[in-house]
Each structure stands twice: as C-alpha cells, then as structure tokens.
N, C-alpha and C positions, 0 to 999 in steps of 0.2 A: 535589470535582472538580478535577483538576489543570489548571493554566493553562499553555497552550503558550507558551513563550518563543521568539520568532522569532530566528534567528541574525542577528547584526549584523556588518558589516565595519568594522574599526577600523584606524587607522594609528598606528604607534609614532612619537611625536614626539621631536624633539631635546631637549626638556625633560623626557623620561622619563614621558610620559603616553600612554595609549591613547585616541585621539580618534576618535569614530565618523565615518565618511564622511558628508558633508552629507545625502545621500539617505536615511540611516538615522536622522536626528535625531528625527523625529516618532515613530518606533517606539521609540527609546530613552526619549523623554519619556513614552510610554504605559506602558512595561513596567519602568522602573527608577525608583528614588527617589533623589533627590540626597542625597549623604552616606552612603548605604548601601554596604556592601561586597559585591562579586559575584565569584565565581571566574571565571577566564578560561582557556579551553583552546583549543588549536589544533584546528580541525575540518578534516579533509582533504576538500576539495571533490570531489564525484563528477563523473564525466564526463558532460557534456550529450549527447555522442554515444552513450554507453552507455544513458542514459535514453531517448533518442529511438529507438534500435534496439529496446529492449525494447518500448516502446509500439507501434511499427510491426509488430513480430513478433506481438504479441498481436492486433492488429487484422487482420493477414493471416490468422491462424489462425481468428479469429471469422468472417471473410468466407467461409472455406472449411470451416465446420463441416459434418459429415455431416447430411443431412436429418433423420434420426431423433432428433438431439439439438439441432438448431439452435433450436427453439422454447424450449428450456430456458434459453437465453442471449439475451435480446432486444437486448443491446448488448455492445460490447467490455468495458465496465466490469463488466457482470455476469459475464462469463467471467473477467476478471482477478481480481475479488474472490472468486469461487468458488474459483479456484486458490490464492489466498492462504490462504483458510480451510482448504482441503483439505491444505495443506502446513504448517500450523501457524503461519502468519504472521497470527494472529488472536487475539482475546480470546474466551474462552468463558464463558458463564454458564449454570448449570444451575438449573432451576426444577422442584422436585417439586410436583405438583398433587394435589388430592384424588381426581380421577377422570380417565379418559382424555378424556372430553368437555371437562373444564376445560383439560386440556393442549392439546387441539385448538384451543379458543377462544383460549388464550394465544398459540399459534403464529400464528393468524390476525391477532391484534392486533400481534404482533411483526413480522410481514411488512408490515403497514401503516406501522409506524414505521421500518423499514429494508428497502427493496426489495432490497438487495444481501446481506443476512445469509443465512447457511446455517443453516436451522432444522431440527432433528431432533426428532421426537416418537416416543418409545418407551414405550408404556403410558401411565403418568401423569407421565412425565418429559419436560421440554422442554429442549433444549440449543440455545443461540443463539450462533453463531460470527459475529463481526464482524471483517472484514479490517482489518489494521493499515494505517495510512497509509504510502505509499512516498514521500511528499514529502521534499524535501531537508532540511527542518527536522526531520522525524521519523526519518529513516534516514540514517546516514552512508554513506560509500562502500562499506565492506566489507559492512555489513548489507544495503544495497541490492543489491550484486552477488550475495550469497547468496540473497536473496529472488527476484531475477531468475532465477537458475539453477533454483531449486526450482519456480517458477511455470511457466517454459517447459518444464521436464521433465514437469510434471504435465499441461500442455496437450498436449504431444506424445503422452503416454500416452493421453489422452482421444481424440485424433483418429487414433490408431494410426499415427503416424509416428515416426521417430527424432528425438531432440532436435537432432541435426545437420541433418536435413532441415528442421525447423521454423525453425531459425536462418538457414538458407540462404534460405528464403522471405522472412524479415524483412529480410535484407540486400539483397534486390532493391529494397526501399522505402527503407531507410536502412542503409548499411553499418555493421557492428559495428566498434567500435574495436579495434585490435590492442594486446595487452598487451606 
C-alpha cells in the first residue's frame, strides 16, 4: 500500500538549505528520516477560488437534481464521486466470480465497504470503480482543472443542461476565477 506524502512548504535559506516552515515541522518529523535524501520539486498551487467554485457548482447541481434521479445521489459527495468514476478519474478493479450469485454478494459487500463506489455486475463479473481524491495533495493544478471540467460536463449531461448553464449556477454561489 502506497503511503501518501503530504506536501510541505519550505523556505530557501541564505546558507543554501530548504527549511520547512515551522507549521510543517511535525509533518516532516513523521514522514521523513534525518540524513536521507529526498527529491524536491516545485508544485504549482491550485487556486482556492477554482476549488471553491467547483464544489459550489456540484452542490447547486445536487440541490436541483430531477426527481427521477435524486434518490440515486443522497449527497453532493455521491454525485461528485459518481461523476469522477464515470469520467475515468477513478481506479477500477475487476473481480471474476464463480457464479452470478457470488458476483451479486461481492457487490453487496463492496457497497458496504465504500458507499461512494460505482459498482457494476455483469454476469459473474464485478467491476468496482473508486473515485480518485481531488485533494491538493493528490492532484496538482492542471490535473484538478481537467477533472473539474470533466466532472462538471458529466453532471451537466446528467441533468440535461449545458456545461455553461451549470457553471453559471455555481457562480451564483461562488464566482469562478478568470484565467
């Protein structure tokens, strides 16, 4: 299992060292070993406004889901993660089972383990899609922007509005930053 390394903010010092900001010292102590070498790269921070606009837009779409599909998405998070899975921003695992009944039982178990997963049963095959994290630590600026566009386009398609209409509704709650 991969360990998630949290990004840390450093300052370049006059004596030629990268020193972590004091608020990141505990994180550094937990995830780095003194004397070991670690690669350092510049991470372009993504816009907090873009992040907030995205979540506001998904929330507005969720509040206005058509009645015939609203029960499929009990929360904003269900809608967002469904759209991430449907647009390929997910991991997928395939499980061949001996019978269709076994596949159905596996799907029930998988649902209890992850309420947000998109689970497909076709015959004796189960496919489990789990949404990728959109946290700043998991997605950089460009990747987040692409996932944001894909997800909002998918949700617009689901609720039968144009992506532009959907974004306009989100902007009423939180204006989208201009590029």
